[in-house]
Every structure is written in C-alpha cells, then in structure tokens.
ChimeraX commands (.cxc) that place a marker at each C-alpha (Angstrom):
marker #1 position -2.32,-7.22,75.87 radius 0.5
marker #1 position -4.00,-9.80,73.23 radius 0.5
marker #1 position -7.30,-7.44,73.87 radius 0.5
marker #1 position -5.54,-4.27,74.02 radius 0.5
marker #1 position -3.99,-5.04,70.39 radius 0.5
marker #1 position -7.21,-6.24,69.58 radius 0.5
marker #1 position -9.04,-3.57,70.14 radius 0.5
marker #1 position -6.63,-1.31,68.85 radius 0.5
marker #1 position -6.67,-3.30,65.52 radius 0.5
marker #1 position -11.03,-3.00,65.21 radius 0.5
marker #1 position -10.48,1.16,65.80 radius 0.5
marker #1 position -7.95,1.44,62.96 radius 0.5
marker #1 position -9.98,-1.04,60.22 radius 0.5
marker #1 position -12.73,1.50,60.66 radius 0.5
marker #1 position -13.22,2.47,57.07 radius 0.5
marker #1 position -13.71,6.51,57.40 radius 0.5
marker #1 position -12.41,7.44,53.97 radius 0.5
marker #1 position -14.66,4.65,52.04 radius 0.5
marker #1 position -17.60,5.87,54.31 radius 0.5
marker #1 position -16.92,9.62,53.25 radius 0.5
marker #1 position -16.00,8.88,49.60 radius 0.5
marker #1 position -19.76,6.96,49.64 radius 0.5
marker #1 position -21.30,9.92,51.53 radius 0.5
marker #1 position -19.97,12.45,48.91 radius 0.5
marker #1 position -20.87,10.44,45.94 radius 0.5
marker #1 position -23.95,8.93,46.48 radius 0.5
marker #1 position -21.93,5.70,46.72 radius 0.5
marker #1 position -20.79,5.97,43.13 radius 0.5
marker #1 position -17.25,6.59,43.82 radius 0.5
marker #1 position -14.25,4.57,45.38 radius 0.5
marker #1 position -11.01,6.26,46.30 radius 0.5
marker #1 position -9.15,2.60,45.33 radius 0.5
marker #1 position -10.02,3.87,41.71 radius 0.5
marker #1 position -8.53,7.06,41.75 radius 0.5
marker #1 position -5.12,9.00,41.92 radius 0.5
marker #1 position -2.62,7.15,44.10 radius 0.5
marker #1 position -5.37,4.75,44.75 radius 0.5
marker #1 position -4.86,4.98,48.76 radius 0.5
marker #1 position -8.44,5.38,50.65 radius 0.5
marker #1 position -6.85,8.26,53.22 radius 0.5
marker #1 position -7.01,11.98,53.05 radius 0.5
marker #1 position -4.68,13.35,50.84 radius 0.5
marker #1 position -6.35,11.24,48.35 radius 0.5
marker #1 position -9.79,11.88,49.57 radius 0.5
marker #1 position -8.80,15.98,49.25 radius 0.5
marker #1 position -7.78,15.78,45.97 radius 0.5
marker #1 position -10.87,13.16,45.08 radius 0.5
marker #1 position -13.61,14.72,47.07 radius 0.5
marker #1 position -12.66,18.09,48.01 radius 0.5
marker #1 position -10.87,19.34,50.99 radius 0.5
marker #1 position -13.84,19.55,53.71 radius 0.5
marker #1 position -14.60,15.76,52.86 radius 0.5
marker #1 position -10.88,15.46,53.22 radius 0.5
marker #1 position -10.21,17.41,56.66 radius 0.5
marker #1 position -13.34,14.93,57.81 radius 0.5
marker #1 position -11.00,11.81,56.86 radius 0.5
marker #1 position -8.25,13.06,58.52 radius 0.5
marker #1 position -9.74,14.13,61.62 radius 0.5
marker #1 position -11.71,10.39,61.66 radius 0.5
marker #1 position -8.07,8.60,61.30 radius 0.5
marker #1 position -6.31,10.53,64.12 radius 0.5
marker #1 position -9.56,9.94,66.43 radius 0.5
marker #1 position -9.05,6.36,65.01 radius 0.5
marker #1 position -5.21,5.89,66.42 radius 0.5
marker #1 position -6.13,7.85,69.98 radius 0.5
marker #1 position -9.05,5.82,70.27 radius 0.5
marker #1 position -7.07,2.76,70.20 radius 0.5
marker #1 position -4.45,3.78,72.45 radius 0.5
marker #1 position -7.25,4.73,74.93 radius 0.5
marker #1 position -9.00,1.28,74.69 radius 0.5
marker #1 position -5.53,-0.62,75.21 radius 0.5
marker #1 position -5.02,1.54,78.05 radius 0.5
marker #1 position -8.37,1.04,79.40 radius 0.5
marker #1 position -7.81,-2.64,79.59 radius 0.5
marker #1 position -4.04,-2.93,80.16 radius 0.5
marker #1 position -2.41,-0.18,81.20 radius 0.5
marker #1 position 0.28,2.25,79.81 radius 0.5
marker #1 position 2.21,-0.56,78.13 radius 0.5
marker #1 position -2.05,-1.51,76.39 radius 0.5
marker #1 position -2.00,2.19,75.20 radius 0.5
marker #1 position 1.25,1.72,72.94 radius 0.5
marker #1 position -0.07,-1.72,72.08 radius 0.5
marker #1 position -3.55,-0.29,70.92 radius 0.5
marker #1 position -1.89,2.25,69.14 radius 0.5
marker #1 position 0.36,0.03,67.23 radius 0.5
marker #1 position -2.64,-2.20,66.12 radius 0.5
marker #1 position -4.67,0.71,65.17 radius 0.5
marker #1 position -2.24,1.53,62.59 radius 0.5
marker #1 position -1.97,-1.63,61.51 radius 0.5
marker #1 position -6.08,-2.14,61.19 radius 0.5
marker #1 position -5.62,1.30,59.32 radius 0.5
marker #1 position -3.02,-0.07,56.96 radius 0.5
marker #1 position -4.33,-3.67,56.71 radius 0.5
marker #1 position -7.93,-3.70,57.24 radius 0.5
marker #1 position -9.54,-7.27,57.10 radius 0.5
marker #1 position -12.60,-6.21,55.59 radius 0.5
marker #1 position -11.01,-4.43,52.89 radius 0.5
marker #1 position -8.90,-6.98,51.90 radius 0.5
marker #1 position -5.96,-5.74,53.85 radius 0.5
marker #1 position -5.95,-2.78,51.45 radius 0.5
marker #1 position -6.04,0.15,53.46 radius 0.5
marker #1 position -4.14,3.72,54.13 radius 0.5
marker #1 position -0.56,4.52,54.91 radius 0.5
marker #1 position -1.22,5.04,58.75 radius 0.5
marker #1 position 0.38,8.82,59.04 radius 0.5
marker #1 position -2.82,10.41,59.92 radius 0.5
marker #1 position -3.30,7.37,62.42 radius 0.5
marker #1 position 0.02,7.90,63.98 radius 0.5
marker #1 position -0.81,10.78,64.88 radius 0.5
marker #1 position -3.60,10.03,66.84 radius 0.5
marker #1 position -1.25,7.54,68.78 radius 0.5
marker #1 position 1.35,10.09,69.29 radius 0.5
marker #1 position -1.03,12.51,70.79 radius 0.5
marker #1 position -2.32,9.61,72.97 radius 0.5
marker #1 position 0.55,8.03,73.95 radius 0.5
marker #1 position 3.17,11.12,73.95 radius 0.5
marker #1 position 1.72,14.20,73.96 radius 0.5
marker #1 position 4.84,15.93,74.79 radius 0.5
marker #1 position 6.19,15.29,71.61 radius 0.5
marker #1 position 3.27,15.58,69.46 radius 0.5
marker #1 position 3.57,18.78,68.44 radius 0.5
marker #1 position 7.18,18.91,67.56 radius 0.5
marker #1 position 6.61,15.85,65.41 radius 0.5
marker #1 position 4.27,17.40,63.38 radius 0.5
marker #1 position 6.41,20.73,63.10 radius 0.5
marker #1 position 9.19,18.26,61.51 radius 0.5
marker #1 position 7.15,16.09,59.32 radius 0.5
marker #1 position 5.35,19.47,57.81 radius 0.5
marker #1 position 8.91,21.26,57.50 radius 0.5
marker #1 position 10.17,18.01,55.81 radius 0.5
marker #1 position 7.16,17.82,53.40 radius 0.5
marker #1 position 7.25,21.50,52.44 radius 0.5
marker #1 position 10.72,21.26,50.57 radius 0.5
marker #1 position 9.70,21.63,47.20 radius 0.5
marker #1 position 13.54,20.34,46.06 radius 0.5
marker #1 position 12.92,16.93,48.09 radius 0.5
marker #1 position 12.19,14.00,45.72 radius 0.5
marker #1 position 9.55,12.14,47.33 radius 0.5
marker #1 position 9.45,14.28,49.84 radius 0.5
marker #1 position 6.43,12.85,51.71 radius 0.5
marker #1 position 8.65,9.35,51.86 radius 0.5
marker #1 position 11.48,11.54,53.24 radius 0.5
marker #1 position 9.44,13.32,55.59 radius 0.5
marker #1 position 7.90,10.59,56.97 radius 0.5
marker #1 position 11.23,8.60,57.44 radius 0.5
marker #1 position 12.94,12.17,59.51 radius 0.5
marker #1 position 10.07,12.33,61.68 radius 0.5
marker #1 position 9.41,8.81,62.30 radius 0.5
marker #1 position 13.62,8.99,63.12 radius 0.5
marker #1 position 13.49,11.74,65.63 radius 0.5
marker #1 position 9.92,10.10,67.20 radius 0.5
marker #1 position 11.85,7.30,67.71 radius 0.5
marker #1 position 14.88,8.75,69.38 radius 0.5
marker #1 position 12.66,11.12,71.34 radius 0.5
marker #1 position 10.60,8.39,72.83 radius 0.5
marker #1 position 13.86,7.04,73.75 radius 0.5
marker #1 position 15.56,10.08,75.41 radius 0.5
marker #1 position 11.99,10.60,77.15 radius 0.5
marker #1 position 12.27,7.13,78.65 radius 0.5
marker #1 position 15.46,7.20,79.68 radius 0.5
marker #1 position 15.63,10.53,81.23 radius 0.5
marker #1 position 12.14,9.68,83.04 radius 0.5
marker #1 position 10.29,13.31,81.82 radius 0.5
marker #1 position 6.62,14.08,82.39 radius 0.5
marker #1 position 4.34,12.88,79.61 radius 0.5
marker #1 position 1.50,15.49,79.84 radius 0.5
marker #1 position -1.61,12.80,79.90 radius 0.5
marker #1 position 0.10,10.00,78.30 radius 0.5
marker #1 position 1.24,6.85,80.21 radius 0.5
marker #1 position 4.64,6.98,81.91 radius 0.5
marker #1 position 7.56,6.43,79.95 radius 0.5
marker #1 position 8.82,2.89,79.59 radius 0.5
marker #1 position 10.58,0.96,77.14 radius 0.5
marker #1 position 7.24,-0.04,75.36 radius 0.5
marker #1 position 7.15,3.78,74.09 radius 0.5
marker #1 position 10.27,3.78,71.83 radius 0.5
marker #1 position 9.40,0.23,71.16 radius 0.5
marker #1 position 6.00,1.15,69.38 radius 0.5
marker #1 position 7.05,4.42,68.01 radius 0.5
marker #1 position 9.78,1.86,66.00 radius 0.5
marker #1 position 6.90,-0.62,65.12 radius 0.5
marker #1 position 4.45,2.07,63.82 radius 0.5
marker #1 position 7.16,3.69,61.99 radius 0.5
marker #1 position 7.99,0.03,60.16 radius 0.5
marker #1 position 4.33,-0.27,59.71 radius 0.5
marker #1 position 4.22,3.01,57.73 radius 0.5
marker #1 position 7.56,3.16,55.86 radius 0.5
marker #1 position 6.61,-0.39,54.86 radius 0.5
marker #1 position 3.39,1.07,53.36 radius 0.5
marker #1 position 5.46,3.79,51.46 radius 0.5
marker #1 position 7.81,1.22,50.16 radius 0.5
marker #1 position 5.35,-0.97,48.53 radius 0.5
marker #1 position 3.11,1.90,47.04 radius 0.5
marker #1 position 1.86,1.37,43.75 radius 0.5
marker #1 position 2.51,3.86,40.91 radius 0.5
marker #1 position -0.12,6.39,40.42 radius 0.5
marker #1 position -3.30,5.21,38.82 radius 0.5
marker #1 position -3.84,6.37,35.21 radius 0.5
marker #1 position -5.85,9.31,34.76 radius 0.5
marker #1 position -9.08,9.45,32.45 radius 0.5
marker #1 position -8.42,11.37,28.78 radius 0.5
marker #1 position -9.58,14.96,30.03 radius 0.5
marker #1 position -7.72,14.68,33.13 radius 0.5
marker #1 position -3.94,15.88,33.60 radius 0.5
marker #1 position -1.46,13.47,34.77 radius 0.5
marker #1 position -1.39,12.54,38.74 radius 0.5
marker #1 position 1.63,12.35,40.50 radius 0.5
marker #1 position 0.11,10.03,43.49 radius 0.5
marker #1 position -0.36,11.61,46.97 radius 0.5
marker #1 position 1.76,14.81,46.15 radius 0.5
marker #1 position -0.33,16.52,43.08 radius 0.5
marker #1 position -3.67,17.87,42.73 radius 0.5
marker #1 position -6.13,16.37,40.06 radius 0.5
marker #1 position -8.92,16.52,39.27 radius 0.5
marker #1 position -11.73,15.53,42.02 radius 0.5
marker #1 position -14.22,13.16,41.55 radius 0.5
marker #1 position -16.70,15.38,43.06 radius 0.5
marker #1 position -17.19,18.12,40.42 radius 0.5
marker #1 position -17.67,21.53,41.01 radius 0.5
marker #1 position -21.34,22.60,39.77 radius 0.5
marker #1 position -21.16,25.01,36.67 radius 0.5
marker #1 position -23.17,27.97,36.74 radius 0.5
marker #1 position -25.79,28.22,34.47 radius 0.5
marker #1 position -25.70,30.35,31.52 radius 0.5
marker #1 position -28.29,33.26,31.35 radius 0.5
marker #1 position -30.85,33.94,28.36 radius 0.5
marker #1 position -30.58,37.55,27.11 radius 0.5
marker #1 position -33.23,39.67,27.73 radius 0.5
marker #1 position -35.81,40.16,24.97 radius 0.5
marker link #1:1,2 radius 0.2
marker link #1:2,3 radius 0.2
marker link #1:3,4 radius 0.2
marker link #1:4,5 radius 0.2
marker link #1:5,6 radius 0.2
marker link #1:6,7 radius 0.2
marker link #1:7,8 radius 0.2
marker link #1:8,9 radius 0.2
marker link #1:9,10 radius 0.2
marker link #1:10,11 radius 0.2
marker link #1:11,12 radius 0.2
marker link #1:12,13 radius 0.2
marker link #1:13,14 radius 0.2
marker link #1:14,15 radius 0.2
marker link #1:15,16 radius 0.2
marker link #1:16,17 radius 0.2
marker link #1:17,18 radius 0.2
marker link #1:18,19 radius 0.2
marker link #1:19,20 radius 0.2
marker link #1:20,21 radius 0.2
marker link #1:21,22 radius 0.2
marker link #1:22,23 radius 0.2
marker link #1:23,24 radius 0.2
marker link #1:24,25 radius 0.2
marker link #1:25,26 radius 0.2
marker link #1:26,27 radius 0.2
marker link #1:27,28 radius 0.2
marker link #1:28,29 radius 0.2
marker link #1:29,30 radius 0.2
marker link #1:30,31 radius 0.2
marker link #1:31,32 radius 0.2
marker link #1:32,33 radius 0.2
marker link #1:33,34 radius 0.2
marker link #1:34,35 radius 0.2
marker link #1:35,36 radius 0.2
marker link #1:36,37 radius 0.2
marker link #1:37,38 radius 0.2
marker link #1:38,39 radius 0.2
marker link #1:39,40 radius 0.2
marker link #1:40,41 radius 0.2
marker link #1:41,42 radius 0.2
marker link #1:42,43 radius 0.2
marker link #1:43,44 radius 0.2
marker link #1:44,45 radius 0.2
marker link #1:45,46 radius 0.2
marker link #1:46,47 radius 0.2
marker link #1:47,48 radius 0.2
marker link #1:48,49 radius 0.2
marker link #1:49,50 radius 0.2
marker link #1:50,51 radius 0.2
marker link #1:51,52 radius 0.2
marker link #1:52,53 radius 0.2
marker link #1:53,54 radius 0.2
marker link #1:54,55 radius 0.2
marker link #1:55,56 radius 0.2
marker link #1:56,57 radius 0.2
marker link #1:57,58 radius 0.2
marker link #1:58,59 radius 0.2
marker link #1:59,60 radius 0.2
marker link #1:60,61 radius 0.2
marker link #1:61,62 radius 0.2
marker link #1:62,63 radius 0.2
marker link #1:63,64 radius 0.2
marker link #1:64,65 radius 0.2
marker link #1:65,66 radius 0.2
marker link #1:66,67 radius 0.2
marker link #1:67,68 radius 0.2
marker link #1:68,69 radius 0.2
marker link #1:69,70 radius 0.2
marker link #1:70,71 radius 0.2
marker link #1:71,72 radius 0.2
marker link #1:72,73 radius 0.2
marker link #1:73,74 radius 0.2
marker link #1:74,75 radius 0.2
marker link #1:75,76 radius 0.2
marker link #1:76,77 radius 0.2
marker link #1:77,78 radius 0.2
marker link #1:78,79 radius 0.2
marker link #1:79,80 radius 0.2
marker link #1:80,81 radius 0.2
marker link #1:81,82 radius 0.2
marker link #1:82,83 radius 0.2
marker link #1:83,84 radius 0.2
marker link #1:84,85 radius 0.2
marker link #1:85,86 radius 0.2
marker link #1:86,87 radius 0.2
marker link #1:87,88 radius 0.2
marker link #1:88,89 radius 0.2
marker link #1:89,90 radius 0.2
marker link #1:90,91 radius 0.2
marker link #1:91,92 radius 0.2
marker link #1:92,93 radius 0.2
marker link #1:93,94 radius 0.2
marker link #1:94,95 radius 0.2
marker link #1:95,96 radius 0.2
marker link #1:96,97 radius 0.2
marker link #1:97,98 radius 0.2
marker link #1:98,99 radius 0.2
marker link #1:99,100 radius 0.2
marker link #1:100,101 radius 0.2
marker link #1:101,102 radius 0.2
marker link #1:102,103 radius 0.2
marker link #1:103,104 radius 0.2
marker link #1:104,105 radius 0.2
marker link #1:105,106 radius 0.2
marker link #1:106,107 radius 0.2
marker link #1:107,108 radius 0.2
marker link #1:108,109 radius 0.2
marker link #1:109,110 radius 0.2
marker link #1:110,111 radius 0.2
marker link #1:111,112 radius 0.2
marker link #1:112,113 radius 0.2
marker link #1:113,114 radius 0.2
marker link #1:114,115 radius 0.2
marker link #1:115,116 radius 0.2
marker link #1:116,117 radius 0.2
marker link #1:117,118 radius 0.2
marker link #1:118,119 radius 0.2
marker link #1:119,120 radius 0.2
marker link #1:120,121 radius 0.2
marker link #1:121,122 radius 0.2
marker link #1:122,123 radius 0.2
marker link #1:123,124 radius 0.2
marker link #1:124,125 radius 0.2
marker link #1:125,126 radius 0.2
marker link #1:126,127 radius 0.2
marker link #1:127,128 radius 0.2
marker link #1:128,129 radius 0.2
marker link #1:129,130 radius 0.2
marker link #1:130,131 radius 0.2
marker link #1:131,132 radius 0.2
marker link #1:132,133 radius 0.2
marker link #1:133,134 radius 0.2
marker link #1:134,135 radius 0.2
marker link #1:135,136 radius 0.2
marker link #1:136,137 radius 0.2
marker link #1:137,138 radius 0.2
marker link #1:138,139 radius 0.2
marker link #1:139,140 radius 0.2
marker link #1:140,141 radius 0.2
marker link #1:141,142 radius 0.2
marker link #1:142,143 radius 0.2
marker link #1:143,144 radius 0.2
marker link #1:144,145 radius 0.2
marker link #1:145,146 radius 0.2
marker link #1:146,147 radius 0.2
marker link #1:147,148 radius 0.2
marker link #1:148,149 radius 0.2
marker link #1:149,150 radius 0.2
marker link #1:150,151 radius 0.2
marker link #1:151,152 radius 0.2
marker link #1:152,153 radius 0.2
marker link #1:153,154 radius 0.2
marker link #1:154,155 radius 0.2
marker link #1:155,156 radius 0.2
marker link #1:156,157 radius 0.2
marker link #1:157,158 radius 0.2
marker link #1:158,159 radius 0.2
marker link #1:159,160 radius 0.2
marker link #1:160,161 radius 0.2
marker link #1:161,162 radius 0.2
marker link #1:162,163 radius 0.2
marker link #1:163,164 radius 0.2
marker link #1:164,165 radius 0.2
marker link #1:165,166 radius 0.2
marker link #1:166,167 radius 0.2
marker link #1:167,168 radius 0.2
marker link #1:168,169 radius 0.2
marker link #1:169,170 radius 0.2
marker link #1:170,171 radius 0.2
marker link #1:171,172 radius 0.2
marker link #1:172,173 radius 0.2
marker link #1:173,174 radius 0.2
marker link #1:174,175 radius 0.2
marker link #1:175,176 radius 0.2
marker link #1:176,177 radius 0.2
marker link #1:177,178 radius 0.2
marker link #1:178,179 radius 0.2
marker link #1:179,180 radius 0.2
marker link #1:180,181 radius 0.2
marker link #1:181,182 radius 0.2
marker link #1:182,183 radius 0.2
marker link #1:183,184 radius 0.2
marker link #1:184,185 radius 0.2
marker link #1:185,186 radius 0.2
marker link #1:186,187 radius 0.2
marker link #1:187,188 radius 0.2
marker link #1:188,189 radius 0.2
marker link #1:189,190 radius 0.2
marker link #1:190,191 radius 0.2
marker link #1:191,192 radius 0.2
marker link #1:192,193 radius 0.2
marker link #1:193,194 radius 0.2
marker link #1:194,195 radius 0.2
marker link #1:195,196 radius 0.2
marker link #1:196,197 radius 0.2
marker link #1:197,198 radius 0.2
marker link #1:198,199 radius 0.2
marker link #1:199,200 radius 0.2
marker link #1:200,201 radius 0.2
marker link #1:201,202 radius 0.2
marker link #1:202,203 radius 0.2
marker link #1:203,204 radius 0.2
marker link #1:204,205 radius 0.2
marker link #1:205,206 radius 0.2
marker link #1:206,207 radius 0.2
marker link #1:207,208 radius 0.2
marker link #1:208,209 radius 0.2
marker link #1:209,210 radius 0.2
marker link #1:210,211 radius 0.2
marker link #1:211,212 radius 0.2
marker link #1:212,213 radius 0.2
marker link #1:213,214 radius 0.2
marker link #1:214,215 radius 0.2
marker link #1:215,216 radius 0.2
marker link #1:216,217 radius 0.2
marker link #1:217,218 radius 0.2
marker link #1:218,219 radius 0.2
marker link #1:219,220 radius 0.2
marker link #1:220,221 radius 0.2
marker link #1:221,222 radius 0.2
marker link #1:222,223 radius 0.2
marker link #1:223,224 radius 0.2
marker link #1:224,225 radius 0.2
marker link #1:225,226 radius 0.2
marker link #1:226,227 radius 0.2
marker link #1:227,228 radius 0.2
marker link #1:228,229 radius 0.2
view
C-alpha cells in the first residue's frame, strides 16, 4: 500500500500545467502569477487559450488514472483507490513546487474513471449542471460539494449492493473511503483558495477561475496594409 501511495503521489506531481505554460510562452510565463494563481486547467485556458488549457486538463485527468493503475498493479483493488487518492494529493501538494499545486478536480475525474467507471459519466454531468447555474454564487465550489457528496454516496451504495463496476475494481469499503478522502482534499484546497491576483492596469478585473480575462499569450494582430500608390 505504501508503494501504491508513493507511485500515485509521483504521478500526481507531474507538472503538466507548468510544462504547458513554459512551452506556450517560451519559458517566460507562470500560471502562479496570473489570474487565480492556480496551476490548473481553468487558469490555463484563460492564460494560454483553449488548446493549451484542454491539453492541461487531459493530462491532469490522465495523472489520476495512471496513479490508480499503478496502485492496482502493485496492490490490487484497494491499491487502486490508494493510488488515486495519492495522485490527487500529489497534484494539490507537489513537493517539487513547494506544495503549491492545483485543486485536484480534473485529477479526481481520472481517479473516478479508473476506480468507479460505472459512475464517472454521471459524476461529470452532476458537476457540469451545478457549475452551469448562473444564479449560484461561487458555483464552482457548490458544484464540487454536490458532486463530491453524491460520489461518496454512490460509492457506498455500489459497495453495499455489490453492483458491477465495469473495468474498475470490485466495489469494497475502500471505494467510498477513497471518494471521501479525495473530496476532503479538494474541498480543503477550495476553502483555502487565495483571492484572485490583481490584474495589470490594462486588463479587466479577474474573478479567479470563474471569469475570463486577458491571456498571457496574446492573439497576434493583423498588420495594416499600405495604401495603394
């Protein structure tokens, strides 16, 4: 189990957002000094554009799945859950960056897809529905609370009923415990989220991961054509 946790943590610490930012900006940008200061997919979309942000999201999801797979290889079904939780912890608190990481939401999607695939699509729909409600203040936090609560409850139901779990491990008590542990880590990160960084004078105010703003990678302007002689 210790090996499963170690492998999962290492997978979670892969600095996908930092690598994307360096590639996109030629090594001059840092997501921790932009917008919400969060090295995650949402901030990357605003800072670097949809393509780079989507790549960061895919990489973060993959980190969760890889952590679960590694844990399952070395320690079976319970090891998969241990590796998934450790991957989220590694993403949120990477030792290589002074324990300043992302919020772990995308990485938890990979964990859910690897350990509870029967629920993963429903979980995404619940999170999307909550985040799409414009009247809900801090809806990204509210959506995370709702989806996390339902994830834990569904995991417990699957374990108690012994329902099939597609390619995931056989449901045991480790499944709801892992869902609860991951949810606690993510909610802690959201609760301790610092206020958005002040924008530069030429940029509009930023609302953290919830509002678009001027990207780090500017869109090239078209050159003005010379008048015909």
